C-alpha positions, 0 to 999 in steps of 0.5 A, spaced: 648 783 304 654 779 302 658 782 297 662 778 291 668 778 290 667 782 284 664 788 289 670 787 293 674 788 287 671 795 286 672 797 293 679 796 293 680 799 287 676 805 290 680 805 296 686 805 293 684 811 289 683 815 295 690 812 299 693 815 292 690 822 293 691 822 300 699 820 299 699 814 303 704 809 301 702 801 302 706 796 302 702 789 301 707 782 303 705 775 300 709 769 303 707 762 303 711 756 300 712 755 293 705 753 290 700 755 295 696 759 291 700 766 293 702 767 285 694 767 284 692 771 289 697 777 288 695 777 281 688 777 282 690 784 286 694 786 281 689 786 275 684 790 281 689 795 282 691 801 277 698 800 274 700 807 274 702 807 281 703 799 283 709 796 283 710 788 284 717 787 288 719 779 287 724 777 293 730 773 290 735 770 292 742 774 294 746 775 289 754 776 290 753 783 289 747 783 294 751 780 299 756 787 299 750 791 301 746 791 308 741 786 309 735 791 309 738 796 304 734 793 297 728 794 301 730 801 303 732 802 296 725 800 293 720 803 298 714 806 295 713 813 294 707 817 298 700 815 295 704 808 291 703 801 292 708 795 293 706 788 292 712 784 296 712 777 293 716 774 298 719 779 302 724 781 307 721 775 311 723 770 305 730 773 304 731 772 312 729 765 313 734 764 306 740 768 309 739 764 316 737 757 312 744 757 308 749 761 313 750 766 308 754 771 309 759 773 315 760 771 323 754 777 324 749 771 321 750 767 327 746 771 331 739 772 327 736 776 332 740 782 330 736 781 323 730 780 326 731 786 330 732 790 324 726 787 321 722 790 327 725 797 327 725 797 319 717 796 319 716 801 325 720 806 322 716 806 315 709 805 319 711 812 323 712 815 317 705 813 315 706 807 311 701 801 311 704 795 311 699 789 310 702 782 311 699 775 308 701 768 309 698 763 305 697 756 306 694 751 302 692 743 303 698 738 302 693 735 297 691 741 293 698 743 292 701 737 290 695 737 284 698 745 282 705 741 283 703 736 278 699 740 273 706 744 273 710 738 272 706 735 266 706 741 262 712 742 258 712 750 258 711 750 266 715 743 268 721 748 269 717 752 274 716 746 278 724 744 278 725 751 281 720 751 286 723 744 289 730 747 288 729 753 292 729 754 299 727 748 303 720 748 304 720 745 311 725 750 313 721 755 310 715 753 313 717 752 320 720 759 320 715 762 318 710 759 323 715 762 328 714 769 326 706 768 325 706 765 332 711 771 335 706 777 332 700 774 330 696 780 329 700 783 324 698 777 319 693 775 315 693 767 314 689 765 308 688 759 306 687 758 298 684 751 298 678 754 296 680 759 291 673 764 291 674 764 298 680 766 299 680 772 294 674 774 298 678 774 305 684 778 301 680 783 299 676 784 305 682 784 309 684 790 305 679 794 305 679 793 313 686 796 313 685 801 308 679 804 311 683 804 317 689 808 314 685 813 311 681 815 318 688 815 321 691 819 316 685 824 317 686 824 325 693 826 324 695 830 329 698 838 327 703 838 332 706 845 333 713 845 335 716 847 342 722 847 346 725 840 347 731 840 351 731 840 358 738 841 359 742 845 354 749 846 355 753 851 350 760 848 353 759 842 350 762 846 344 767 849 348 773 851 343 779 849 347 783 844 343 791 844 342 793 849 336 797 846 331 802 850 328 803 851 320 810 847 321 807 842 325 801 841 320 805 840 314 809 835 318 804 831 320 799 831 314 802 827 309 803 821 313 797 821 316 793 821 309 798 816 307 796 811 313 789 813 311 790 810 304 794 804 307 787 803 311 783 804 306 786 798 303 786 794 309 778 796 310 777 794 303 781 786 303 777 785 309 770 788 306 769 793 312 764 799 310 767 806 312 761 811 313 764 818 315 758 823 317 760 831 317 755 836 320 756 842 323 755 850 323 756 854 316 763 855 315 766 851 320 770 848 314 766 841 313 768 841 306 776 842 306 776 838 312 773 832 307 778 834 302 784 833 306 780 826 308 780 823 301 786 827 298 790 821 297 785 816 298 783 811 292 778 814 288 775 808 286 773 806 293 770 812 295 764 817 295 763 823 297 755 825 298 754 833 299 747 833 301 742 839 299 735 840 300 730 834 299 727 834 291 720 833 290 721 825 289 725 824 296 720 828 299 715 823 297 719 818 300 721 816 308 726 821 310 731 816 310 730 813 304 735 817 300 741 816 305 740 808 305 741 808 297 747 811 298 750 807 303 757 803 301 757 796 299 762 792 303 770 794 303 768 802 300 767 809 304 762 813 304 762 821 306 756 825 307 757 832 308 751 833 311 747 828 312 740 824 315 741 828 322 738 834 318 731 831 321 734 833 327 737 841 325 735 844 320 728 840 319 727 842 326 729 849 327 726 851 320 719 847 321 719 842 316 718 836 321 713 837 326 715 836 334 713 829 334 717 827 327 724 830 329 723 827 336 722 821 334 727 821 329 732 820 335 730 813 336 730 812 328 737 815 326 740 810 333 736 804 329 737 806 322 745 806 323 745 800 328 742 795 321 749 797 318 754 796 324 751 790 326 754 787 320 761 790 321 760 797 318 764 803 321 760 809 322 763 815 325 760 822 326 764 829 326 760 835 328 765 841 327 764 847 332 765 855 330 766 861 334 760 865 332 764 871 331 769 866 327 763 865 323 762 872 322 769 873 320 769 867 315 763 870 312 765 877 310 772 874 308 768 870 303 764 876 301 770 880 300 774 874 296 771 873 288 773 866 288 769 864 295 763 869 294 759 862 291 760 860 298 756 864 301 749 865 301 743 869 304 741 862 307 747 863 311 746 869 314 738 867 315 741 861 319 746 865 323 740 869 325 737 862 329 744 861 332 742 859 338 736 855 335 741 851 332 746 850 337 741 847 341 738 843 336 745 841 335 746 839 343 740 835 343 742 831 336 749 829 339 747 828 346 741 823 343 745 820 338 752 819 341 752 811 341 757 806 342 756 804 335 756 810 332 760 815 336 760 823 335 767 827 335 766 834 337 771 838 333 773 845 335 774 848 328 777 855 329 783 853 327 782 849 320 789 846 321 787 843 328 780 840 326 783 836 320 789 833 324 784 831 329 779 828 325 784 824 320 787 821 328 781 819 330 779 816 323 785 812 324 784 810 331 778 807 330 779 803 323 785 800 327 781 798 333 776 794 328 782 792 324 787 790 329 784 791 336 789 796 338 792 802 336 797 801 330 800 809 329 
């Protein structure tokens, strides 16, 4: 028996209660030219869904502030939490077309394939993490569309909306570009003709029902993977401690000048609107905090932030693991320093079993893609792994325990991590092996000598920034 729209609506509502219960996040995209019927379809759906966990996300033309951030950052920020539903009224696709049509931002947008790749990577990452993305493109006969626009123009209360439609992205450009997208990935989209309203609603509900049923089936079949070995060629000499030791006298003569140069580069980066992202990972007690302190000691505090990453909160655990980091990425010209980072996925989450083997193995490529989204647009990403000899770590742990003002630095967790030293070293080796890229390189820094490590890091930051700013080493 054919179901009417009211019956289909009730079925969709029941299925979304199930996806909420199972913690499946849903992203529903509505694209289409103005006055095509997507407003009415999306509102029909909103009335069906539970407002407690449904969010409407309209696409707006990028503001000046939006243009200070990475292209997809606003969509990373707006990802639904587990079990929630986001309805995107126009989406990253319309956003992409607006960037392209208006030649927005800097030279990277002369290479729009980079943005298309970012969209593809973004969708793949969230889908691999259990998100269901349902995409609709709404069409309508030209006659019916003109009738809609005429009705709006003739009503004094809605005439402004018709004018707004006409001043938006050129309809022909949008239509042409969207059809290129539809042609490139036809299986990903459901095209609905809104000329006959009831039929369009019927098709929308049926497609959502099919997709939600499939998402529920996949969720129930989700593999429970047992963690196991991963590294084929494990080499401990990657963390060799050989480094030119810096004497106390040499350190004092160098550190001030290097910090002054770093401050000058901070202003140069700001003037050129180049974001700088510094990532610190390393063994416990390797001196990450002290190293970061020396990097930022003379910087202008209005132009940088430090993110000291701890265990994720319940809210963060209810999102994609990269969500909490994406929203802290810097705007153009600013510096963001991460004291531990998204690499927790392949370090602590791997070793402690918080992520399945399937999840952390997948994360290497996801992280590479995530970082590429920022470097595509001119950001500098530098990553430091501070290594430490096991005996030196023990000495520092004991010193912390015996020094009252340092006792807060040592915890039971530090001792537990030490018991898994070999596992953390192995995970760190894999991390560097699989995520050391040209666009976001790692520098392994021997840190048995804290002063040498600080000089090494600051010199490297200066070198890499100068290469980007002027193409040659200036210092």
